[in-house]
N, CA and C atoms of all chains as a GROMACS GRO file, in nm:
protein
  567
    1MET      N    1   2.966  15.408   9.759
    1MET     CA    2   2.951  15.436   9.610
    1MET      C    3   3.036  15.351   9.522
    2GLU      N    4   3.167  15.359   9.605
    2GLU     CA    5   3.282  15.278   9.525
    2GLU      C    6   3.243  15.152   9.553
    3ASP      N    7   3.203  15.100   9.652
    3ASP     CA    8   3.150  14.959   9.670
    3ASP      C    9   3.065  14.906   9.580
    4ALA      N   10   2.942  15.000   9.572
    4ALA     CA   11   2.856  14.957   9.465
    4ALA      C   12   2.889  14.943   9.315
    5VAL      N   13   3.003  15.023   9.275
    5VAL     CA   14   3.049  15.014   9.161
    5VAL      C   15   3.128  14.891   9.152
    6ASN      N   16   3.212  14.863   9.255
    6ASN     CA   17   3.299  14.742   9.250
    6ASN      C   18   3.228  14.634   9.236
    7ALA      N   19   3.102  14.615   9.311
    7ALA     CA   20   3.006  14.497   9.311
    7ALA      C   21   2.978  14.493   9.174
    8THR      N   22   2.940  14.583   9.101
    8THR     CA   23   2.885  14.556   8.992
    8THR      C   24   3.007  14.522   8.860
    9ILE      N   25   3.121  14.559   8.906
    9ILE     CA   26   3.238  14.518   8.806
    9ILE      C   27   3.312  14.412   8.861
   10SER      N   28   3.275  14.273   8.848
   10SER     CA   29   3.316  14.167   8.889
   10SER      C   30   3.405  14.087   8.792
   11GLU      N   31   3.380  14.098   8.670
   11GLU     CA   32   3.468  14.060   8.575
   11GLU      C   33   3.496  14.161   8.451
   12PRO      N   34   3.604  14.118   8.377
   12PRO     CA   35   3.658  14.215   8.283
   12PRO      C   36   3.513  14.276   8.201
   13LEU      N   37   3.455  14.178   8.145
   13LEU     CA   38   3.340  14.226   8.032
   13LEU      C   39   3.238  14.322   8.081
   14ASP      N   40   3.218  14.315   8.245
   14ASP     CA   41   3.137  14.386   8.320
   14ASP      C   42   3.152  14.548   8.268
   15ILE      N   43   3.273  14.592   8.257
   15ILE     CA   44   3.301  14.723   8.232
   15ILE      C   45   3.250  14.756   8.077
   16VAL      N   46   3.245  14.661   7.985
   16VAL     CA   47   3.181  14.670   7.863
   16VAL      C   48   3.031  14.677   7.860
   17LYS      N   49   2.995  14.594   7.944
   17LYS     CA   50   2.841  14.597   7.958
   17LYS      C   51   2.788  14.751   8.018
   18LEU      N   52   2.865  14.798   8.106
   18LEU     CA   53   2.832  14.942   8.156
   18LEU      C   54   2.837  15.023   8.044
   19SER      N   55   2.923  15.009   7.936
   19SER     CA   56   2.929  15.118   7.858
   19SER      C   57   2.834  15.108   7.735
   20LEU      N   58   2.724  15.005   7.724
   20LEU     CA   59   2.637  14.978   7.648
   20LEU      C   60   2.538  15.127   7.646
   21GLY      N   61   2.558  15.169   7.505
   21GLY     CA   62   2.464  15.312   7.478
   21GLY      C   63   2.569  15.440   7.488
   22GLU      N   64   2.711  15.400   7.530
   22GLU     CA   65   2.764  15.505   7.569
   22GLU      C   66   2.894  15.523   7.462
   23ARG      N   67   2.950  15.638   7.481
   23ARG     CA   68   3.063  15.656   7.377
   23ARG      C   69   3.185  15.578   7.427
   24VAL      N   70   3.252  15.510   7.347
   24VAL     CA   71   3.363  15.421   7.389
   24VAL      C   72   3.483  15.449   7.301
   25PHE      N   73   3.614  15.424   7.353
   25PHE     CA   74   3.726  15.435   7.252
   25PHE      C   75   3.805  15.295   7.251
   26MET      N   76   3.834  15.277   7.129
   26MET     CA   77   3.884  15.149   7.115
   26MET      C   78   4.020  15.157   7.034
   27LYS      N   79   4.116  15.054   7.098
   27LYS     CA   80   4.250  15.073   7.019
   27LYS      C   81   4.257  14.943   6.933
   28MET      N   82   4.305  14.940   6.829
   28MET     CA   83   4.284  14.817   6.734
   28MET      C   84   4.426  14.784   6.676
   29ARG      N   85   4.438  14.650   6.626
   29ARG     CA   86   4.548  14.609   6.550
   29ARG      C   87   4.586  14.715   6.433
   30GLY      N   88   4.704  14.725   6.384
   30GLY     CA   89   4.729  14.803   6.254
   30GLY      C   90   4.734  14.956   6.291
   31ASP      N   91   4.758  15.008   6.405
   31ASP     CA   92   4.755  15.132   6.466
   31ASP      C   93   4.652  15.210   6.403
   32ARG      N   94   4.534  15.137   6.465
   32ARG     CA   95   4.400  15.205   6.428
   32ARG      C   96   4.370  15.247   6.569
   33THR      N   97   4.270  15.345   6.583
   33THR     CA   98   4.153  15.400   6.695
   33THR      C   99   4.037  15.416   6.660
   34ILE      N  100   3.947  15.392   6.741
   34ILE     CA  101   3.795  15.409   6.710
   34ILE      C  102   3.744  15.475   6.820
   35THR      N  103   3.663  15.572   6.778
   35THR     CA  104   3.568  15.606   6.891
   35THR      C  105   3.423  15.598   6.849
   36GLY      N  106   3.317  15.550   6.915
   36GLY     CA  107   3.181  15.537   6.874
   36GLY      C  108   3.088  15.514   6.973
   37THR      N  109   2.959  15.512   6.959
   37THR     CA  110   2.867  15.444   7.062
   37THR      C  111   2.832  15.316   7.033
   38LEU      N  112   2.858  15.244   7.170
   38LEU     CA  113   2.850  15.106   7.154
   38LEU      C  114   2.706  15.061   7.172
   39HIS      N  115   2.684  14.964   7.098
   39HIS     CA  116   2.532  14.897   7.091
   39HIS      C  117   2.523  14.766   7.108
   40ALA      N  118   2.628  14.673   7.060
   40ALA     CA  119   2.633  14.537   7.104
   40ALA      C  120   2.778  14.498   7.105
   41TYR      N  121   2.773  14.370   7.196
   41TYR     CA  122   2.908  14.315   7.207
   41TYR      C  123   2.880  14.168   7.224
   42ASP      N  124   3.001  14.073   7.222
   42ASP     CA  125   2.994  13.971   7.263
   42ASP      C  126   3.111  13.930   7.339
   43ALA      N  127   3.131  13.780   7.360
   43ALA     CA  128   3.259  13.758   7.439
   43ALA      C  129   3.384  13.747   7.366
   44HIS      N  130   3.370  13.764   7.226
   44HIS     CA  131   3.514  13.772   7.151
   44HIS      C  132   3.545  13.931   7.121
   45MET      N  133   3.453  13.988   7.192
   45MET     CA  134   3.493  14.154   7.162
   45MET      C  135   3.449  14.193   7.017
   46ASN      N  136   3.375  14.117   6.968
   46ASN     CA  137   3.278  14.160   6.824
   46ASN      C  138   3.199  14.275   6.889
   47VAL      N  139   3.189  14.394   6.841
   47VAL     CA  140   3.106  14.496   6.853
   47VAL      C  141   3.049  14.571   6.745
   48VAL      N  142   2.926  14.642   6.785
   48VAL     CA  143   2.872  14.727   6.700
   48VAL      C  144   2.868  14.870   6.737
   49LEU      N  145   2.918  14.935   6.666
   49LEU     CA  146   2.921  15.090   6.689
   49LEU      C  147   2.853  15.178   6.609
   50SER      N  148   2.799  15.293   6.650
   50SER     CA  149   2.746  15.379   6.562
   50SER      C  150   2.806  15.526   6.562
   51ASN      N  151   2.786  15.627   6.476
   51ASN     CA  152   2.864  15.771   6.463
   51ASN      C  153   3.002  15.751   6.530
   52VAL      N  154   3.074  15.660   6.429
   52VAL     CA  155   3.227  15.618   6.433
   52VAL      C  156   3.313  15.710   6.386
   53GLU      N  157   3.410  15.742   6.456
   53GLU     CA  158   3.523  15.808   6.371
   53GLU      C  159   3.643  15.719   6.412
   54GLU      N  160   3.698  15.679   6.306
   54GLU     CA  161   3.827  15.596   6.287
   54GLU      C  162   3.940  15.686   6.261
   55SER      N  163   4.051  15.666   6.343
   55SER     CA  164   4.179  15.719   6.301
   55SER      C  165   4.283  15.611   6.267
   56ILE      N  166   4.365  15.641   6.156
   56ILE     CA  167   4.459  15.563   6.134
   56ILE      C  168   4.600  15.632   6.148
   57HIS      N  169   4.684  15.581   6.245
   57HIS     CA  170   4.797  15.639   6.266
   57HIS      C  171   4.922  15.582   6.186
   58ILE      N  172   4.981  15.691   6.099
   58ILE     CA  173   5.080  15.630   5.963
   58ILE      C  174   5.209  15.708   5.988
   59VAL      N  175   5.319  15.622   5.992
   59VAL     CA  176   5.455  15.692   5.996
   59VAL      C  177   5.498  15.651   5.844
   60ASP      N  178   5.523  15.759   5.764
   60ASP     CA  179   5.583  15.746   5.632
   60ASP      C  180   5.738  15.738   5.647
   61VAL      N  181   5.783  15.660   5.554
   61VAL     CA  182   5.934  15.651   5.572
   61VAL      C  183   6.008  15.716   5.416
   62ASN      N  184   6.091  15.803   5.430
   62ASN     CA  185   6.131  15.839   5.329
   62ASN      C  186   6.230  15.770   5.234
   63GLU      N  187   6.272  15.801   5.109
   63GLU     CA  188   6.362  15.703   5.031
   63GLU      C  189   6.506  15.678   5.111
   64ASP      N  190   6.550  15.742   5.203
   64ASP     CA  191   6.678  15.738   5.282
   64ASP      C  192   6.634  15.631   5.393
   65GLY      N  193   6.516  15.600   5.411
   65GLY     CA  194   6.472  15.503   5.508
   65GLY      C  195   6.460  15.603   5.662
   66ILE      N  196   6.441  15.730   5.645
   66ILE     CA  197   6.419  15.813   5.770
   66ILE      C  198   6.272  15.815   5.791
   67PRO      N  199   6.229  15.775   5.905
   67PRO     CA  200   6.087  15.821   5.947
   67PRO      C  201   6.032  15.956   5.945
   68GLN      N  202   5.914  15.985   5.899
   68GLN     CA  203   5.875  16.101   5.885
   68GLN      C  204   5.773  16.150   6.004
   69ALA      N  205   5.749  16.251   6.017
   69ALA     CA  206   5.641  16.298   6.152
   69ALA      C  207   5.518  16.216   6.134
   70PRO      N  208   5.465  16.162   6.249
   70PRO     CA  209   5.358  16.073   6.221
   70PRO      C  210   5.237  16.167   6.144
   71ARG      N  211   5.147  16.100   6.088
   71ARG     CA  212   5.036  16.160   6.043
   71ARG      C  213   4.901  16.082   6.064
   72VAL      N  214   4.812  16.150   6.071
   72VAL     CA  215   4.658  16.073   6.109
   72VAL      C  216   4.557  16.063   5.997
   73GLU      N  217   4.516  15.952   5.946
   73GLU     CA  218   4.411  15.936   5.848
   73GLU      C  219   4.264  15.935   5.923
   74ARG      N  220   4.153  16.024   5.897
   74ARG     CA  221   4.070  16.018   5.978
   74ARG      C  222   3.923  15.962   5.903
   75ARG      N  223   3.850  15.899   5.941
   75ARG     CA  224   3.718  15.893   5.851
   75ARG      C  225   3.589  15.857   5.950
   76SER      N  226   3.488  15.913   5.883
   76SER     CA  227   3.344  15.885   5.982
   76SER      C  228   3.277  15.786   5.901
   77LEU      N  229   3.210  15.687   5.978
   77LEU     CA  230   3.114  15.608   5.936
   77LEU      C  231   3.004  15.601   6.040
   78GLU      N  232   2.882  15.572   5.982
   78GLU     CA  233   2.746  15.585   6.063
   78GLU      C  234   2.712  15.464   6.136
   79MET      N  235   2.738  15.338   6.062
   79MET     CA  236   2.734  15.216   6.170
   79MET      C  237   2.809  15.124   6.126
   80LEU      N  238   2.883  15.076   6.224
   80LEU     CA  239   2.997  14.975   6.186
   80LEU      C  240   3.006  14.862   6.280
   81PHE      N  241   3.035  14.746   6.214
   81PHE     CA  242   3.067  14.617   6.311
   81PHE      C  243   3.223  14.603   6.298
   82VAL      N  244   3.271  14.564   6.418
   82VAL     CA  245   3.407  14.531   6.441
   82VAL      C  246   3.440  14.414   6.485
   83ARG      N  247   3.501  14.330   6.409
   83ARG     CA  248   3.567  14.188   6.467
   83ARG      C  249   3.636  14.185   6.562
   84GLY      N  250   3.603  14.098   6.666
   84GLY     CA  251   3.683  14.105   6.815
   84GLY      C  252   3.833  14.078   6.780
   85ASP      N  253   3.891  14.006   6.678
   85ASP     CA  254   4.020  13.951   6.680
   85ASP      C  255   4.117  14.085   6.672
   86GLY      N  256   4.077  14.186   6.621
   86GLY     CA  257   4.137  14.307   6.596
   86GLY      C  258   4.163  14.396   6.694
   87VAL      N  259   4.055  14.394   6.786
   87VAL     CA  260   4.056  14.472   6.940
   87VAL      C  261   4.173  14.453   7.006
   88ILE      N  262   4.238  14.563   7.044
   88ILE     CA  263   4.339  14.541   7.176
   88ILE      C  264   4.273  14.604   7.307
   89LEU      N  265   4.208  14.695   7.295
   89LEU     CA  266   4.154  14.758   7.436
   89LEU      C  267   4.007  14.834   7.398
   90LEU      N  268   3.921  14.834   7.504
   90LEU     CA  269   3.818  14.918   7.498
   90LEU      C  270   3.803  14.995   7.625
   91SER      N  271   3.778  15.132   7.619
   91SER     CA  272   3.782  15.204   7.733
   91SER      C  273   3.637  15.289   7.722
   92PRO      N  274   3.567  15.320   7.838
   92PRO     CA  275   3.467  15.410   7.828
   92PRO      C  276   3.528  15.531   7.824
   93THR      N  277   3.452  15.650   7.737
   93THR     CA  278   3.498  15.791   7.726
   93THR      C  279   3.405  15.856   7.814
   94GLN      N  280   3.423  15.987   7.903
   94GLN     CA  281   3.366  16.041   7.995
   94GLN      C  282   3.249  16.098   7.921
   95MET      N  283   2.648  13.432   6.936
   95MET     CA  284   2.496  13.385   6.889
   95MET      C  285   2.455  13.538   6.883
   96LEU      N  286   2.459  13.650   6.958
   96LEU     CA  287   2.405  13.757   6.926
   96LEU      C  288   2.436  13.842   6.810
   97ILE      N  289   2.571  13.837   6.771
   97ILE     CA  290   2.610  13.905   6.656
   97ILE      C  291   2.555  13.809   6.514
   98PHE      N  292   2.586  13.702   6.541
   98PHE     CA  293   2.517  13.608   6.417
   98PHE      C  294   2.368  13.654   6.414
   99SER      N  295   2.272  13.673   6.504
   99SER     CA  296   2.149  13.699   6.493
   99SER      C  297   2.128  13.852   6.417
  100PHE      N  298   2.223  13.915   6.469
  100PHE     CA  299   2.224  14.064   6.421
  100PHE      C  300   2.257  14.047   6.258
  101PHE      N  301   2.340  14.000   6.229
  101PHE     CA  302   2.374  13.974   6.067
  101PHE      C  303   2.262  13.924   6.013
  102LYS      N  304   2.211  13.828   6.074
  102LYS     CA  305   2.069  13.775   5.998
  102LYS      C  306   1.955  13.863   5.978
  103THR      N  307   1.957  13.968   6.065
  103THR     CA  308   1.854  14.066   6.017
  103THR      C  309   1.887  14.184   5.918
  104LEU      N  310   2.036  14.178   5.892
  104LEU     CA  311   2.083  14.227   5.790
  104LEU      C  312   2.071  14.194   5.637
  105THR      N  313   2.034  14.040   5.648
  105THR     CA  314   2.005  13.990   5.537
  105THR      C  315   1.943  14.080   5.399
  106ASP      N  316   1.993  14.061   5.305
  106ASP     CA  317   1.928  14.155   5.183
  106ASP      C  318   1.951  14.302   5.152
  107GLN      N  319   2.038  14.344   5.272
  107GLN     CA  320   2.065  14.483   5.284
  107GLN      C  321   2.226  14.504   5.219
  108VAL      N  322   2.230  14.609   5.176
  108VAL     CA  323   2.361  14.646   5.096
  108VAL      C  324   2.456  14.668   5.220
  109ILE      N  325   2.561  14.588   5.217
  109ILE     CA  326   2.686  14.635   5.333
  109ILE      C  327   2.804  14.657   5.260
  110THR      N  328   2.913  14.675   5.325
  110THR     CA  329   3.060  14.703   5.260
  110THR      C  330   3.120  14.616   5.386
  111VAL      N  331   3.195  14.522   5.330
  111VAL     CA  332   3.277  14.432   5.402
  111VAL      C  333   3.423  14.490   5.374
  112GLU      N  334   3.507  14.551   5.499
  112GLU     CA  335   3.644  14.556   5.515
  112GLU      C  336   3.732  14.448   5.534
  113LEU      N  337   3.823  14.387   5.455
  113LEU     CA  338   3.903  14.297   5.483
  113LEU      C  339   4.043  14.322   5.556
  114LYS      N  340   4.116  14.252   5.625
  114LYS     CA  341   4.224  14.285   5.683
  114LYS      C  342   4.337  14.306   5.610
  115ASN      N  343   4.336  14.284   5.462
  115ASN     CA  344   4.418  14.334   5.350
  115ASN      C  345   4.383  14.461   5.297
  116ASP      N  346   4.299  14.538   5.344
  116ASP     CA  347   4.228  14.662   5.325
  116ASP      C  348   4.136  14.654   5.184
  117LEU      N  349   4.107  14.553   5.149
  117LEU     CA  350   4.012  14.529   5.032
  117LEU      C  351   3.881  14.552   5.090
  118CYS      N  352   3.805  14.649   5.027
  118CYS     CA  353   3.683  14.674   5.070
  118CYS      C  354   3.559  14.627   4.965
  119ILE      N  355   3.474  14.541   4.984
  119ILE     CA  356   3.386  14.478   4.895
  119ILE      C  357   3.253  14.530   4.928
  120THR      N  358   3.152  14.591   4.839
  120THR     CA  359   3.008  14.626   4.859
  120THR      C  360   2.935  14.512   4.791
  121GLY      N  361   2.840  14.486   4.870
  121GLY     CA  362   2.719  14.393   4.795
  121GLY      C  363   2.623  14.373   4.895
  122THR      N  364   2.545  14.289   4.829
  122THR     CA  365   2.407  14.245   4.891
  122THR      C  366   2.418  14.125   5.000
  123LEU      N  367   2.401  14.128   5.112
  123LEU     CA  368   2.429  14.026   5.222
  123LEU      C  369   2.316  13.925   5.178
  124LYS      N  370   2.361  13.798   5.138
  124LYS     CA  371   2.275  13.684   5.132
  124LYS      C  372   2.274  13.605   5.220
  125SER      N  373   2.376  13.562   5.310
  125SER     CA  374   2.354  13.468   5.410
  125SER      C  375   2.492  13.497   5.489
  126VAL      N  376   2.474  13.429   5.622
  126VAL     CA  377   2.593  13.453   5.723
  126VAL      C  378   2.570  13.314   5.805
  127ASP      N  379   2.680  13.264   5.853
  127ASP     CA  380   2.677  13.159   5.937
  127ASP      C  381   2.734  13.193   6.088
  128GLN      N  382   2.742  13.084   6.155
  128GLN     CA  383   2.794  13.085   6.305
  128GLN      C  384   2.945  13.151   6.318
  129PHE      N  385   3.006  13.129   6.226
  129PHE     CA  386   3.147  13.181   6.214
  129PHE      C  387   3.160  13.335   6.163
  130LEU      N  388   3.068  13.386   6.127
  130LEU     CA  389   3.019  13.505   6.051
  130LEU      C  390   3.089  13.507   5.918
  131ASN      N  391   3.134  13.378   5.877
  131ASN     CA  392   3.133  13.378   5.717
  131ASN      C  393   3.041  13.449   5.684
  132ILE      N  394   3.048  13.520   5.535
  132ILE     CA  395   2.939  13.605   5.464
  132ILE      C  396   2.951  13.584   5.330
  133ARG      N  397   2.806  13.570   5.258
  133ARG     CA  398   2.784  13.541   5.123
  133ARG      C  399   2.757  13.684   5.073
  134LEU      N  400   2.799  13.749   4.967
  134LEU     CA  401   2.781  13.877   4.899
  134LEU      C  402   2.732  13.853   4.755
  135ASP      N  403   2.632  13.905   4.703
  135ASP     CA  404   2.593  13.886   4.570
  135ASP      C  405   2.597  14.036   4.517
  136GLY      N  406   2.619  14.056   4.374
  136GLY     CA  407   2.618  14.166   4.318
  136GLY      C  408   2.732  14.249   4.364
  137ILE      N  409   2.849  14.216   4.374
  137ILE     CA  410   2.960  14.288   4.450
  137ILE      C  411   3.049  14.387   4.366
  138ARG      N  412   3.100  14.478   4.418
  138ARG     CA  413   3.160  14.600   4.380
  138ARG      C  414   3.276  14.626   4.471
  139VAL      N  415   3.394  14.623   4.405
  139VAL     CA  416   3.529  14.667   4.480
  139VAL      C  417   3.552  14.817   4.482
  140GLU      N  418   3.584  14.878   4.612
  140GLU     CA  419   3.594  15.019   4.635
  140GLU      C  420   3.696  15.071   4.536
  141ASP      N  421   3.806  15.023   4.512
  141ASP     CA  422   3.919  15.085   4.447
  141ASP      C  423   3.964  14.976   4.332
  142PRO      N  424   3.883  14.964   4.224
  142PRO     CA  425   3.906  14.856   4.115
  142PRO      C  426   4.022  14.865   4.059
  143GLU      N  427   4.097  14.988   4.047
  143GLU     CA  428   4.241  14.976   3.997
  143GLU      C  429   4.333  14.927   4.067
  144ARG      N  430   4.309  14.929   4.201
  144ARG     CA  431   4.415  14.871   4.283
  144ARG      C  432   4.407  14.712   4.278
  145HIS      N  433   4.258  14.648   4.244
  145HIS     CA  434   4.248  14.525   4.262
  145HIS      C  435   4.170  14.483   4.129
  146PRO      N  436   4.244  14.475   4.008
  146PRO     CA  437   4.184  14.438   3.881
  146PRO      C  438   4.142  14.280   3.877
  147HIS      N  439   4.207  14.196   3.955
  147HIS     CA  440   4.164  14.062   3.958
  147HIS      C  441   4.027  14.058   3.999
  148MET      N  442   3.970  14.142   4.074
  148MET     CA  443   3.844  14.130   4.128
  148MET      C  444   3.714  14.172   4.025
  149LEU      N  445   3.764  14.260   3.934
  149LEU     CA  446   3.668  14.295   3.811
  149LEU      C  447   3.571  14.190   3.776
  150ALA      N  448   3.601  14.077   3.742
  150ALA     CA  449   3.487  13.978   3.684
  150ALA      C  450   3.445  13.913   3.798
  151VAL      N  451   3.471  13.909   3.923
  151VAL     CA  452   3.390  13.864   4.023
  151VAL      C  453   3.257  13.926   4.050
  152LYS      N  454   3.149  13.830   4.071
  152LYS     CA  455   3.028  13.895   4.090
  152LYS      C  456   2.968  13.852   4.250
  153ASN      N  457   2.970  13.715   4.293
  153ASN     CA  458   2.946  13.689   4.407
  153ASN      C  459   3.077  13.621   4.476
  154VAL      N  460   3.074  13.637   4.611
  154VAL     CA  461   3.174  13.580   4.700
  154VAL      C  462   3.132  13.540   4.830
  155PHE      N  463   3.196  13.436   4.872
  155PHE     CA  464   3.205  13.399   5.010
  155PHE      C  465   3.316  13.439   5.078
  156ILE      N  466   3.308  13.516   5.195
  156ILE     CA  467   3.422  13.561   5.236
  156ILE      C  468   3.419  13.480   5.391
  157ARG      N  469   3.539  13.420   5.413
  157ARG     CA  470   3.588  13.372   5.544
  157ARG      C  471   3.570  13.478   5.665
  158GLY      N  472   3.496  13.428   5.765
  158GLY     CA  473   3.472  13.539   5.878
  158GLY      C  474   3.615  13.612   5.947
  159SER      N  475   3.717  13.520   5.936
  159SER     CA  476   3.838  13.545   6.019
  159SER      C  477   3.926  13.655   5.934
  160VAL      N  478   3.886  13.664   5.800
  160VAL     CA  479   3.958  13.771   5.735
  160VAL      C  480   3.897  13.905   5.730
  161VAL      N  481   3.776  13.935   5.822
  161VAL     CA  482   3.676  14.057   5.792
  161VAL      C  483   3.756  14.128   5.919
  162ARG      N  484   3.781  14.255   5.862
  162ARG     CA  485   3.798  14.355   5.997
  162ARG      C  486   3.692  14.443   6.030
  163TYR      N  487   3.622  14.511   5.932
  163TYR     CA  488   3.485  14.580   5.963
  163TYR      C  489   3.371  14.538   5.871
  164VAL      N  490   3.264  14.550   5.932
  164VAL     CA  491   3.148  14.571   5.836
  164VAL      C  492   3.085  14.696   5.830
  165ARG      N  493   3.047  14.778   5.742
  165ARG     CA  494   2.988  14.899   5.744
  165ARG      C  495   2.845  14.878   5.687
  166MET      N  496   2.766  14.952   5.743
  166MET     CA  497   2.623  14.938   5.710
  166MET      C  498   2.546  15.079   5.722
  167ALA      N  499   2.423  15.075   5.651
  167ALA     CA  500   2.349  15.204   5.688
  167ALA      C  501   2.301  15.224   5.836
  168ALA      N  502   2.269  15.319   5.916
  168ALA     CA  503   2.246  15.331   6.046
  168ALA      C  504   2.095  15.286   6.035
  169ARG      N  505   2.011  15.344   5.949
  169ARG     CA  506   1.860  15.282   5.949
  169ARG      C  507   1.844  15.139   5.928
  170ALA      N  508   1.947  15.079   5.884
  170ALA     CA  509   1.920  14.931   5.898
  170ALA      C  510   1.915  14.861   6.033
  171VAL      N  511   1.938  14.941   6.134
  171VAL     CA  512   1.987  14.886   6.257
  171VAL      C  513   1.884  14.944   6.378
  172ASP      N  514   1.807  14.852   6.474
  172ASP     CA  515   1.727  14.927   6.561
  172ASP      C  516   1.861  14.901   6.679
  173THR      N  517   1.891  15.030   6.715
  173THR     CA  518   2.018  15.022   6.841
  173THR      C  519   1.954  14.996   6.963
  174THR      N  520   1.833  15.028   6.985
  174THR     CA  521   1.771  15.011   7.135
  174THR      C  522   1.748  14.858   7.143
  175LEU      N  523   1.679  14.780   7.028
  175LEU     CA  524   1.670  14.642   7.018
  175LEU      C  525   1.788  14.566   7.072
  176LEU      N  526   1.890  14.624   6.981
  176LEU     CA  527   2.034  14.557   6.997
  176LEU      C  528   2.111  14.555   7.118
  177GLU      N  529   2.062  14.672   7.170
  177GLU     CA  530   2.125  14.722   7.325
  177GLU      C  531   2.051  14.590   7.432
  178ASP      N  532   1.910  14.588   7.411
  178ASP     CA  533   1.851  14.498   7.489
  178ASP      C  534   1.875  14.355   7.498
  179ALA      N  535   1.901  14.326   7.376
  179ALA     CA  536   1.940  14.181   7.327
  179ALA      C  537   2.075  14.150   7.384
  180THR      N  538   2.157  14.257   7.397
  180THR     CA  539   2.298  14.238   7.445
  180THR      C  540   2.279  14.208   7.576
  181ARG      N  541   2.230  14.300   7.653
  181ARG     CA  542   2.192  14.301   7.810
  181ARG      C  543   2.155  14.154   7.852
  182ARG      N  544   2.037  14.111   7.764
  182ARG     CA  545   2.003  13.974   7.783
  182ARG      C  546   2.096  13.864   7.770
  183GLU      N  547   2.160  13.874   7.682
  183GLU     CA  548   2.276  13.796   7.622
  183GLU      C  549   2.362  13.762   7.729
  184ALA      N  550   2.417  13.889   7.791
  184ALA     CA  551   2.531  13.913   7.891
  184ALA      C  552   2.488  13.843   8.041
  185HIS      N  553   2.327  13.867   8.055
  185HIS     CA  554   2.286  13.820   8.174
  185HIS      C  555   2.279  13.671   8.165
  186ASN      N  556   2.228  13.595   8.057
  186ASN     CA  557   2.219  13.459   8.038
  186ASN      C  558   2.374  13.383   8.048
  187THR      N  559   2.488  13.443   7.968
  187THR     CA  560   2.584  13.356   7.944
  187THR      C  561   2.662  13.400   8.076
  188GLY      N  562   2.668  13.504   8.155
  188GLY     CA  563   2.729  13.546   8.233
  188GLY      C  564   2.752  13.464   8.357
  189LYS      N  565   2.641  13.470   8.442
  189LYS     CA  566   2.632  13.380   8.583
  189LYS      C  567   2.514  13.324   8.598
   0.00000   0.00000   0.00000
């Protein structure tokens, strides 16, 4: 079984190929994370996702320059194209 | 090439382009090129109070590299077709 999986994954983008039609987690520049169903990708890691939930992780700083507890802003989008230059990583979710 | 073709299928649909400076522009997609530069007609900015300099602008050309996201309606996209095309492209360019 493991040999079969290793044979299918011979280059990094193969793990993205195996995630087509599946839920994926993506970490983005600007303290953003995204989960969604993967429908398309290319070599630049441009992707198209559906049923997307985006989280923006924000640390506010008060007037004394002291960072406050981190907060998360969330939003849902039905269909989204993500440009590849902002992508840090993509991972299949179980 | 795949994503370029995908955007061509969205021509004349209303889409929202979110730029890397957080500006969100909604408009009708008129054309797209291989760099994913985008031309939008009849535009509206999501938060006009924050971007008053955009009020008079009706049509824009957006350089592909400043785009963060493009949001669109789910019914505008055939997801099965898109996945098949992606598999075919991965097969052809891969090995």
